[in-house]
Every structure is written in structure tokens, then in C-alpha cells.
N, CA, C and O atoms as a GROMACS GRO file, in nm:
protein
  216
    1MET      N    1  10.877  10.288  -3.997
    1MET     CA    2  10.738  10.249  -3.989
    1MET      C    3  10.727  10.102  -4.025
    1MET      O    4  10.799  10.051  -4.111
    2SER      N    5  10.638  10.038  -3.959
    2SER     CA    6  10.620   9.896  -3.988
    2SER      C    7  10.473   9.865  -4.004
    2SER      O    8  10.387   9.948  -3.975
    3ARG      N    9  10.447   9.747  -4.049
    3ARG     CA   10  10.308   9.703  -4.069
    3ARG      C   11  10.235   9.689  -3.936
    3ARG      O   12  10.113   9.679  -3.934
    4THR      N   13  10.309   9.688  -3.826
    4THR     CA   14  10.244   9.675  -3.695
    4THR      C   15  10.203   9.810  -3.637
    4THR      O   16  10.133   9.815  -3.536
    5ASP      N   17  10.245   9.919  -3.701
    5ASP     CA   18  10.202  10.052  -3.655
    5ASP      C   19  10.051  10.064  -3.675
    5ASP      O   20   9.997  10.009  -3.770
    6PRO      N   21   9.983  10.136  -3.586
    6PRO     CA   22   9.839  10.152  -3.601
    6PRO      C   23   9.804  10.225  -3.731
    6PRO      O   24   9.878  10.312  -3.777
    7GLN      N   25   9.692  10.189  -3.790
    7GLN     CA   26   9.647  10.254  -3.912
    7GLN      C   27   9.547  10.363  -3.878
    7GLN      O   28   9.477  10.356  -3.777
    8LEU      N   29   9.541  10.464  -3.964
    8LEU     CA   30   9.450  10.576  -3.946
    8LEU      C   31   9.381  10.603  -4.080
    8LEU      O   32   9.447  10.630  -4.180
    9ARG      N   33   9.250  10.595  -4.080
    9ARG     CA   34   9.176  10.631  -4.201
    9ARG      C   35   9.156  10.782  -4.200
    9ARG      O   36   9.122  10.840  -4.097
   10LEU      N   37   9.177  10.843  -4.314
   10LEU     CA   38   9.177  10.988  -4.320
   10LEU      C   39   9.112  11.034  -4.450
   10LEU      O   40   9.144  10.984  -4.558
   11ARG      N   41   9.021  11.129  -4.439
   11ARG     CA   42   8.963  11.190  -4.558
   11ARG      C   43   9.044  11.313  -4.593
   11ARG      O   44   9.070  11.398  -4.507
   12VAL      N   45   9.084  11.322  -4.719
   12VAL     CA   46   9.167  11.433  -4.765
   12VAL      C   47   9.105  11.488  -4.893
   12VAL      O   48   9.070  11.411  -4.983
   13PRO      N   49   9.091  11.620  -4.903
   13PRO     CA   50   9.039  11.678  -5.028
   13PRO      C   51   9.128  11.637  -5.146
   13PRO      O   52   9.249  11.626  -5.133
   14LEU      N   53   9.066  11.615  -5.261
   14LEU     CA   54   9.139  11.569  -5.379
   14LEU      C   55   9.258  11.657  -5.417
   14LEU      O   56   9.364  11.604  -5.450
   15PRO      N   57   9.245  11.791  -5.414
   15PRO     CA   58   9.362  11.873  -5.449
   15PRO      C   59   9.480  11.851  -5.353
   15PRO      O   60   9.596  11.852  -5.396
   16LEU      N   61   9.451  11.832  -5.224
   16LEU     CA   62   9.558  11.808  -5.127
   16LEU      C   63   9.619  11.670  -5.150
   16LEU      O   64   9.741  11.655  -5.142
   17ARG      N   65   9.538  11.572  -5.180
   17ARG     CA   66   9.589  11.437  -5.208
   17ARG      C   67   9.683  11.442  -5.329
   17ARG      O   68   9.790  11.380  -5.327
   18ALA      N   69   9.645  11.515  -5.431
   18ALA     CA   70   9.729  11.526  -5.550
   18ALA      C   71   9.863  11.592  -5.515
   18ALA      O   72   9.967  11.553  -5.567
   19GLU      N   73   9.859  11.693  -5.429
   19GLU     CA   74   9.982  11.761  -5.388
   19GLU      C   75  10.072  11.667  -5.308
   19GLU      O   76  10.194  11.665  -5.327
   20ILE      N   77  10.013  11.589  -5.218
   20ILE     CA   78  10.090  11.492  -5.141
   20ILE      C   79  10.151  11.388  -5.234
   20ILE      O   80  10.267  11.350  -5.220
   21GLU      N   81  10.072  11.343  -5.330
   21GLU     CA   82  10.120  11.243  -5.425
   21GLU      C   83  10.238  11.296  -5.506
   21GLU      O   84  10.336  11.224  -5.527
   22ARG      N   85  10.228  11.420  -5.553
   22ARG     CA   86  10.339  11.482  -5.629
   22ARG      C   87  10.464  11.493  -5.543
   22ARG      O   88  10.574  11.461  -5.588
   23ALA      N   89  10.448  11.539  -5.420
   23ALA     CA   90  10.563  11.555  -5.330
   23ALA      C   91  10.626  11.420  -5.299
   23ALA      O   92  10.749  11.407  -5.296
   24ALA      N   93  10.544  11.320  -5.276
   24ALA     CA   94  10.596  11.186  -5.247
   24ALA      C   95  10.673  11.130  -5.366
   24ALA      O   96  10.781  11.073  -5.350
   25ARG      N   97  10.617  11.147  -5.483
   25ARG     CA   98  10.684  11.097  -5.604
   25ARG      C   99  10.818  11.168  -5.623
   25ARG      O  100  10.918  11.104  -5.656
   26ALA      N  101  10.821  11.299  -5.603
   26ALA     CA  102  10.944  11.376  -5.620
   26ALA      C  103  11.051  11.333  -5.520
   26ALA      O  104  11.170  11.335  -5.552
   27ALA      N  105  11.009  11.296  -5.400
   27ALA     CA  106  11.104  11.254  -5.296
   27ALA      C  107  11.128  11.104  -5.298
   27ALA      O  108  11.204  11.051  -5.217
   28ARG      N  109  11.062  11.035  -5.392
   28ARG     CA  110  11.076  10.888  -5.406
   28ARG      C  111  11.035  10.818  -5.276
   28ARG      O  112  11.104  10.729  -5.228
   29ARG      N  113  10.920  10.862  -5.222
   29ARG     CA  114  10.866  10.803  -5.101
   29ARG      C  115  10.722  10.761  -5.128
   29ARG      O  116  10.661  10.802  -5.226
   30SER      N  117  10.670  10.678  -5.039
   30SER     CA  118  10.528  10.647  -5.044
   30SER      C  119  10.450  10.768  -4.994
   30SER      O  120  10.505  10.856  -4.928
   31MET      N  121  10.323  10.772  -5.025
   31MET     CA  122  10.240  10.881  -4.974
   31MET      C  123  10.236  10.875  -4.822
   31MET      O  124  10.239  10.979  -4.756
   32ASN      N  125  10.229  10.757  -4.766
   32ASN     CA  126  10.227  10.743  -4.621
   32ASN      C  127  10.353  10.802  -4.559
   32ASN      O  128  10.345  10.879  -4.463
   33ALA      N  129  10.468  10.768  -4.614
   33ALA     CA  130  10.594  10.820  -4.561
   33ALA      C  131  10.599  10.972  -4.574
   33ALA      O  132  10.647  11.041  -4.483
   34GLU      N  133  10.550  11.025  -4.684
   34GLU     CA  134  10.549  11.171  -4.705
   34GLU      C  135  10.464  11.240  -4.599
   34GLU      O  136  10.503  11.342  -4.542
   35ILE      N  137  10.347  11.184  -4.573
   35ILE     CA  138  10.257  11.242  -4.472
   35ILE      C  139  10.320  11.237  -4.334
   35ILE      O  140  10.315  11.335  -4.260
   36VAL      N  141  10.379  11.124  -4.299
   36VAL     CA  142  10.441  11.108  -4.167
   36VAL      C  143  10.556  11.206  -4.150
   36VAL      O  144  10.567  11.272  -4.046
   37ILE      N  145  10.642  11.218  -4.249
   37ILE     CA  146  10.757  11.308  -4.242
   37ILE      C  147  10.710  11.453  -4.225
   37ILE      O  148  10.767  11.528  -4.145
   38ARG      N  149  10.606  11.491  -4.299
   38ARG     CA  150  10.557  11.628  -4.290
   38ARG      C  151  10.489  11.655  -4.156
   38ARG      O  152  10.503  11.765  -4.102
   39LEU      N  153  10.417  11.559  -4.103
   39LEU     CA  154  10.356  11.576  -3.971
   39LEU      C  155  10.463  11.587  -3.863
   39LEU      O  156  10.454  11.672  -3.775
   40GLU      N  157  10.564  11.500  -3.870
   40GLU     CA  158  10.672  11.507  -3.772
   40GLU      C  159  10.742  11.642  -3.777
   40GLU      O  160  10.774  11.700  -3.673
   41ALA      N  161  10.767  11.693  -3.897
   41ALA     CA  162  10.832  11.824  -3.912
   41ALA      C  163  10.744  11.935  -3.855
   41ALA      O  164  10.794  12.028  -3.791
   42SER      N  165  10.615  11.924  -3.877
   42SER     CA  166  10.522  12.023  -3.825
   42SER      C  167  10.525  12.028  -3.673
   42SER      O  168  10.530  12.136  -3.614
   43PHE      N  169  10.524  11.912  -3.609
   43PHE     CA  170  10.527  11.908  -3.462
   43PHE      C  171  10.663  11.952  -3.410
   43PHE      O  172  10.671  12.017  -3.305
   44ALA      N  173  10.771  11.919  -3.479
   44ALA     CA  174  10.904  11.963  -3.437
   44ALA      C  175  10.913  12.115  -3.442
   44ALA      O  176  10.969  12.177  -3.351
   45ASN      N  177  10.859  12.176  -3.548
   45ASN     CA  178  10.858  12.322  -3.559
   45ASN      C  179  10.776  12.385  -3.448
   45ASN      O  180  10.816  12.484  -3.388
   46GLU      N  181  10.662  12.325  -3.421
   46GLU     CA  182  10.574  12.376  -3.315
   46GLU      C  183  10.644  12.370  -3.179
   46GLU      O  184  10.637  12.464  -3.101
   47ASN      N  185  10.710  12.258  -3.152
   47ASN     CA  186  10.779  12.242  -3.024
   47ASN      C  187  10.897  12.337  -3.011
   47ASN      O  188  10.923  12.388  -2.902
   48SER      N  189  10.969  12.362  -3.120
   48SER     CA  190  11.082  12.455  -3.112
   48SER      C  191  11.034  12.597  -3.089
   48SER      O  192  11.100  12.674  -3.019
   49ARG      N  193  10.919  12.634  -3.146
   49ARG     CA  194  10.863  12.767  -3.122
   49ARG      C  195  10.822  12.783  -2.976
   49ARG      O  196  10.838  12.890  -2.918
   50LYS      N  197  10.768  12.676  -2.917
   50LYS     CA  198  10.730  12.682  -2.776
   50LYS      C  199  10.851  12.700  -2.687
   50LYS      O  200  10.846  12.775  -2.589
   51GLU      N  201  10.962  12.633  -2.721
   51GLU     CA  202  11.084  12.643  -2.644
   51GLU      C  203  11.145  12.783  -2.653
   51GLU      O  204  11.205  12.831  -2.557
   52GLU      N  205  11.128  12.848  -2.768
   52GLU     CA  206  11.182  12.983  -2.787
   52GLU      C  207  11.112  13.083  -2.696
   52GLU      O  208  11.173  13.183  -2.657
   53THR      N  209  10.988  13.060  -2.662
   53THR     CA  210  10.914  13.154  -2.578
   53THR      C  211  10.941  13.134  -2.430
   53THR      O  212  10.901  13.217  -2.348
   54LEU      N  213  11.010  13.026  -2.394
   54LEU     CA  214  11.040  13.002  -2.251
   54LEU      C  215  11.158  13.082  -2.203
   54LEU      O  216  11.195  13.072  -2.086
   0.00000   0.00000   0.00000
């Protein structure tokens, strides 16, 4: 990720933000990196499930 990537403003409930923050700290990542990694994993799982049904 770079500073030239588009930015996205996002509202997140406080309990979820705290959970993201804890996970990011445990993985020694920024909150942004934690969110991106989890979103990418979510889409990868979704795509693999679609492929299994073909």
C-alpha cells in the first residue's frame, strides 16, 4: 500500500474499532493494514467458495 492509493472514509462502531486495534497491535500492523488484510482474505474465501460450486 502506498500513499497514492485512494482513501476511504469509513464509520465503524466503537467495539469493532477496538477489536481491529487489538488485532493490529497483536500482529504489529497498522489498523489500515489489518483492515486491508482481512478484507482481502474475506474476498479470497468468497471466491474459493464460488469456484468449489462450479
